[in-house]
N, C-alpha and C positions, 0 to 999 in steps of 0.2 A: 232492159234491166238497168243499164246505166242511167236512163232518164229518171226512173223513180228514185234512185239513190241521189241524183242531183237535186230533185224536188225536196227530198228529205233534208238534204244538206242546207238548202236555202232557208228552211224554217229556223234552224238553230245558228245560221251564219248570217246570210244577207238580211233576214228579217228578225234577227235576234231581238232587237229593241222593240220592234213594232208588234211582233206576234209571240215569240217564245217567252219573253220576260213577263208580259201581261197574262199570258196563259198560266204560267207557273204561279204568278202572284195571286191570281184569282182562286186557283185550287188551294193554295195554302191559306189565304185570308178567310175563305168560307169553309175550310176543312171538308172539301168534297170527296176526297178518296182516302180510304183507310186500309190498312194492312188486311189482305185476304179478300178484298172485294172482288166480285165478278160483275163486270159492267158491260151492258149492251150498249154499244155506240150505234145510235139510230141514224141511218143515212137516208135522206130524201132524195139525194142525187144532185142537190144544188151545191154551190161553192162553200157555204158555211159548214155543212155536215161533212163534206169531203175533207176540208181543212181539219176539222175536229178529229176525224178519224186518223189523219197523219200525225197530229199533235199527241194524240193518245198513244199511238204506236211508239213515238219518240220518248214519251214519258215512261212507258213501260220498259223500253230498252235502256234508258239512261237514269231513270228515277231511283229513289232510295227505298221504295215500298214494293212489295210483291203483290201484284193483283192480276186478274185475268181479264181478257177482252173478248167480246163477240161483236161482230160487225153485222148489224141487222138492218135489212131494207124491206119495207113493206111495199108491195105493189097494190095500190088501191084501185087500179084500173088504168094504168098509163097506156098511151098509144105505144105502138111497137117502136117508133122512132125514140121516144123518150126512154123507154125501158132499155133499149139497146145502148143508148148513150151512157146510162148509168152503169151498165155492165162493163162497157169498154173503158170508161174512166176508172172504174175499180181495178180493172186489170192493169191499166197504165200505171196507177199509183201503188200497185202491190197491196191492195186491200182485199183480204179474203172474205168476200161478201156472202152473206146468207140471205137470199130473197124468198119471201113467202107471199102468197096470193091472198087477196081479199076482193070483195065486190063493193067497196065503200062508195065509189063514184056512182054505181048503179043505184044504190040505196038513196043517196041524197039527191039524185038527179031530179026528182019530182017535188023536192022540198022548196016551197016558195019563200018562207021566212027563215032567215039565219041559216042557210045551207052551209056556209063556211064554219060556223060555230059547231054545228052538228058533226060536220066532217072531221074537224080537228079533234073533237072529243072521242069520236070513234077510232080515229087513227091512234090516239094516245092509248086507248083501252086495248087495241090489238097489240101494240108494241109491248105494253106491260105483260100481257098474257104470253106472248111469244118469248119474251125475255125470261119469264119465270119457268117456262118449259126447258130453257137452256141452263137453268140453275143460276141465273143472275139475281143479284139483289139490288141492282141500280140500273137505271137507263140514263144515258147522256145524250143531251140535245144540243144543237149547234146554234142556239141564240147568243147574240153578241152584244157589245156595249150599246150600239145604236138601238137595238130592239128594246133594251131596258129603258133608255131615256124616252123613246117614242111611246112606250107603254105608259110611263109616268105622265107625259103630256096628254095623251088620249084620255086617260082616266080623269084628268082635271077638266079638260075642255069639252069632252063629250060624255063622260060618265059621272060628272059632278062629285068625284071623290079623289082622295089622295091615295094612290096605290102604286105598286111597282111590280116588276117581274122578279121573283125571288131567285137567288143563285141555287138553291136546293129546296126540295119539298118532300115531305112524306106523302105517299099515295094514300088517299082516303079509301079507295075502292080495292086496292090490292095491298093488304097488310104485309109489312116487312119489306116493301119496295120503296125505293127513293128515286127521285128525278134530280139530276144535277146538270148544271150549265157551265162546263169548264171554259167556255169562250166569253165569259161574262164581262171580261175587261178588255177584250180585243175589239178595236174599232173597225167598222165595215170598210172604210177606205183602205185599210192595210190588208184586209182579206182580198179585195179587188186588185190591189198592187201585187200581191203574191201570185194571183191568177195570171195577170199580165206578164209578170217576169218569167213564169214558167210556161207561157203560151197554152194555158189550160182553158177549156170551154165546158161549162156545165149547164144543165137545164135551169131555166130561171123560174118557170112556173110549173108546178107538178099538177095543178088542177086541170081537169078535163074542160072546164068552162073557159079557161084562158089558154088553151093549147096553142093559140096563134102566137103566143109570146115565148114558146118553149125554149127557143134558142136565141132569143134577143133580149137585151137588157132594158126593158121598159119600166123597171123599178116598181112594178105592181099597179100600173095603170092609174086610176083615179081613186084608189082606196084611201081610207082615213090615215093609215100608217104612211102612205106616200105623202099625204098632206102634211103630216108631222115632220117627215124628212125635209120637205121644202121649207116649212116654217123655221125649223132648227137651223137650216142652212142660211136663211135670211138673217136670223138673230145672231149667227156666228160672224157675219160681216161687221156687226156693231161691237160684239164682245167675242173674241176668239176662244174664251173659256167657258162659253155659255153651256156647251154640252157637258162638261165636267162639273159645272155648278149644279145642273139638273140632276146629275148622277149623285153628287154628294148630298143633295137635299134629302134624298131618301135614306141617308145614313145618319142624319143629325136632325131628327125631328124633335122639336121642343113642345112637349105636350102641354106645358103651361100656357102656351100661346095658341092652342088648338081649341076650336069651339066644341068639337065633338069627335069622338073616335070609337071604333068598334073592333072586336076581335072575336075569337071563338067563345069567349066568356060572356059576351054580351056587348051592349051599347052604353057609352058614358057621354054625358054632357057636362060642360064646365060649370053649369049652375049647381049641379048636384054637390060639388065640393067648394063652391065659391064662398059661402058663408062660414063653413067649417074652417077653411083656409084663413079667413079674416079673423075668426075667433082665436085660432092658434097663434097668429101673428100679434094680436093684442095681449095674449097671456104671456107670450115670450117677451114682449116689450115690458110688461109688468115685472117679470122675474129679473130681467137684466136691463134696468133703466140706464140711459146714458149718463156719464158723469156730468155734474153741474158745470164744470169748467168747459166741457165740450159744448154744452148748450149755449153758454154765454158767448163763446167764440163764434158760434154760428149766427147768434143774433147780431153781434158786432158787424160781422161780414155783411149781413143783409142791410144794416143801417148805412155802412160805408157805400155799398152799392147804390142805395137810395140817394146819397148825396151826389154821387156822380151823375 
């Protein structure tokens, strides 16, 4: 009992700057939680979702809003070792876990193309349904800052598009439900530091096809996301602010310099408004011509520069 209290204390004391402050900042900046919410905190058993659960508990205990929490863990077909590790860690951390069973791993076992994509979609769907059964209006996932910038990089380098991992989303298949990512501004290195400080070990890979790395930190093998981690790590040696610049780029997109973009309303190409924009600029210039004196000064400056 004393241990889980020490672990809780470490979040708001020892790791206040690295974890607690960015956690609160993300929730406030993106308005993730509202009065009266009932949130299902989805726990996979890894370090990120377990830290998310503890942060949400602390927020509920010390925050200024009233909201309810459920701690939901789906078993897609873990082996017994992984399943027991999740249960033991939840007990150590004083997380009242509710685990429900599915057969997702069996379903995707014979899928040759994009089994990970199908598995992720199915897992999300089951979590939404179970959360709705519990009367929740939101699910919270443990994606962090590094997941966000890696997604941006993968979208550009392998998807040929500019996209990001949103801090919150409305569910398209489950009306009235939302997905939130409260750890959006917490860096992975600080999550790992919290684990080391508290001597905590979590499962690394939940997938049946990578169970050999279940209790080792292989960082995801040869996946594209791991490739992005290594690329960003190398870029950081040149510019230590590279990861924050990538993050900020998704918050400050200048559509006047984008060739094309699309959203739920359709696709837009800059050529569609290029001539109209030029016409508006000419009309504005005709309505508000520059003073003669200003024009003369400009010409004199040009002449002077020519003499130099």
